[in-house]
N, C-alpha and C positions, 0 to 999 in steps of 0.2 A: 233932327232926322239924319243929318250927315254922320253924327257920331254913331248912330245905330247902324248905318251903312258900313262904317269902318269896322264895327264889331262883327258884322256879318262877313265882311271880306276877310278879316283876320281869322275868323272861325274856319273859313274855307282854306286859308293858308295853313293853319295848324293841322287840319285833316290831311292835307297833302303832305305836310312835313312828316307826320306820324306814319302815313302810308309808305313813303319812301324809306324811312328809317327801319321800319319793321321788315323791309325787303332787302336791307343792306345796300341801299342806293343813296347817292348824294342827294340831299333834300333841298338844296338851294338852286338858284339859277346858275347855269353854266356860264363861264366867261370865255369868250372867243380867244383872247390873248393867251389864256392858259392852255387852250386846245391847239393853237397854232404857234409852236415855238419858233418856227422859221418865218413868221409873218412879215418881217422886214425885208425878206428876199422875194416876196410875192408881188405880182403886178396888181395895180389898183385902177379902177375906172370910176369916174364921177358920173353917176347916173342922174343925179339931180333930184328935184322934188317930184314925188309921185305918190299915189295911194297904194298901200301895201296891205294884204290881208293880215289881220291881227293874229290869226292862228299860226302864221308862219314865224312869228316872233318867239324865239325860244331862249333868249338869254341876254346878257350884257356884254359889252365889249371888254371892259376891264373888271377886276375884282371889286373895287370900290364898294358900291351898294349891293353887291351880290347877295349877301346874307340878310338883307332887309326884306327879301321876298322869298316865298316858297317857290317850288318848281313850277307851280301854276300861275306865277306872277302876282299872287295875292300877298298883301303886306303882313309881315310877321311881328313887327315891333309893337310894344305896348300902346294902348289907346291914349295913354297919358304922355307919350313921347312927342318931341318936336316934329318928328317924322310923321306921326299920325295927324297932327294939326295941318301940316303941309299937304298931306294926301287928301284930307277933308276939304281944304281950300281948292284943290284941283277939281274935286268932285263938284263942289258948289259952282265953280266957274263953268264946268261942262254943262251943268243943268241950267244955268242962267244965261250964259253967253254962247257956249259952244267952243270947244278947243279948236283953235285955228292954226296956231304955231306948229310947224312940223317938228317932229322929233328927229334926232340924228341917228342913223343906223348904218351898220355895215352888213352887207349881204355876202354870205359865203355858201356856195353850193345850194342856193335856193332858200336858205334860212337866214333870219335877221337877228342881229345882236345890237342892242341899243347902247349908244355912247352918251346920249343926252335925252332925257325925257322918260325915264323909267316909271315915274309916278303917273304920268299921263297914260302910258301903256297899261299900267295896273288898273287905273280907274276905268278906262274904256273896255278892258277885258271884263271887269266886274259888271259893267253895264251891258255886256254882251254885244258891243258894237263890232261890226264885221271888218271895218277898215280904219286905217289911220294915215294921215299925211306924214310923209317922211322924206328927209333929205338923205339920199342913199349913196354910199360908197360901196362899190363891188370889189371884193377881194377874189382874184382869180386863182384857181388851183395851179400847181406847178405844171409847166409845159410837158414834162416827162411822165405825168400821171396818165397811165393807160388803162386804169380800172374801168369797169362797166359803168360805174356811177359817174366818172369823169366824162366818158363818152356821151352818156345821156345828157349830162349837164351842158356839154358842148353843143348838142342839138338844141337844147333849151335856149342857149344864148342866141342862136340864129332866129329861133321863134320870137324871142323877146325883141330883137332888133327890128323885126317886122311888125310886131303888135304892141309892144310895151306892156304886156300882160304878165303879172305874177300870179302864181297860184295853181296853174295847170301843170301837173307833173306826171310823168309816166315811169314805170319800172322796167321798160324794155326799150331797146334802141329802135329807131325808125318810126316811132309813133308820131313825132311832130310833123314829119313829112306826110304821113297818112292824114293827120288832122288838117293840114293845109289843103290837101287834095279834096277833102270833104267839103271845104268851103271854096273850092275852085281857085285856090291861091298857091303860092310857093313860099320857100324860105329864103328868097333872094331880095324881093322888092317889098317895100312898105305896103301894108294892107290898107285899103280905104277905110275911113272912119266908120262907115256904116257896116262894113263886114266885121270890124273889130267889135262894134257894139252888139252885133248879132251873136258873135261867139261868146261875149261876156254874158249876155242874157241867156243863151242856151245853157251855158255851163252853170250859171246861177240857178236856173230852174231845175236842172238835173240834180245838182248837189243838194238842193233843198228837199226834193222829193226822195232821192236815194237815201239821204240821212234819215228822213222820217220813216221810211220803210225799214231801215236797218236798226232803228232805235239808237242811232249814234255810234253803233259798233260796226264798222265796215271791214269786211274781209278783203276787199279790194281797195286800192288807192282810188280816189275820186276820178283822177284822170283816166286810169285804166278802165273803170266801169263806164265812164262817159264815152270812151272810144267804142266800147262794145255796143252801147246803146245807139250811138250816132251812126255806126256802120250798118246796123240792122234797120233802123227806122228813119235815118237821115236827120240832120240837124234841124230841119224844118219842123219836125214833130215837137221839139222842145220849145219852139217859138210860136207854133200855131195851135197845137192840141191842148185840150183841157187837162187839168191836173189829174182828173180821173182816168183819162185815156193813157196818160203817161204812167200812172200807177199800174194799169192793166198791162202795159207794155213791159214794165219792169218785172212783173210776175211771170210773163212769158219767157223772159230771158233767164231768170233765176228761179224756177219753180220750187226748188228745195232750198235755195239760198236764204230766203227770208226766215224760214223755220229754223235753219241752223243758227242764224244770227240771233233769233229770239232766245234759243237755248243758251248760246254763248253769253248773252246779256244777263240772263237769269243766273248763270253760273258765276259771272263776275260780281254780281250784286251780293253773292253769298260769301265772297272772299273777305 
């Protein structure tokens, strides 16, 4: 059965590979060291072991195993290779025991690049697991970076210090302060565990139903859409209301948005 799973995963990899090639794009995982030529001059922070969303893992730290995986992190090498045997072993271990050893990852600007444990990430992505345990080192952008993205990331760092939450990102400045106000908190003091849990639960419920409504193709970042919803209906809606009520609320906010997304999805399927 595991060999069949590897063949399925490799098929997904080859589809991704061909998709990127036909569009003139790099078909393998990006390597952070190749993106950050000046990495040795940047400051680093040891975040330690925490759960990170798998969808935020977008590449490797060094070139090494880079070309063993397609851009979607599925395995490219032959099912007769030693690599395939090791991948299958990791899959078997996950299904029988459960992967517990954290991978090693570098975080840069809210995205993760794996330095150790790429096959574990690949297997868990294949199994559609939402999170993975990781030992994280954060690489900070240069102090003189005054771009909009760097400013938003600076606000995220304050939010992270208060909550320890990865995965909630915004495209505009000031949103983390607004989010804190919605939960009657600030970006100075550590949030109580129960408030952090409430935020995680609210964001999870919203992301699940927003993605379902949009068919996986979202015109807004989850964080931006979450903020619009929470400001109109209050975070308590996402904690106390039924799925059906939340769906109705979503339709009130974006009456034409869902039809647009459906058309976009149909168009993308034709490409």
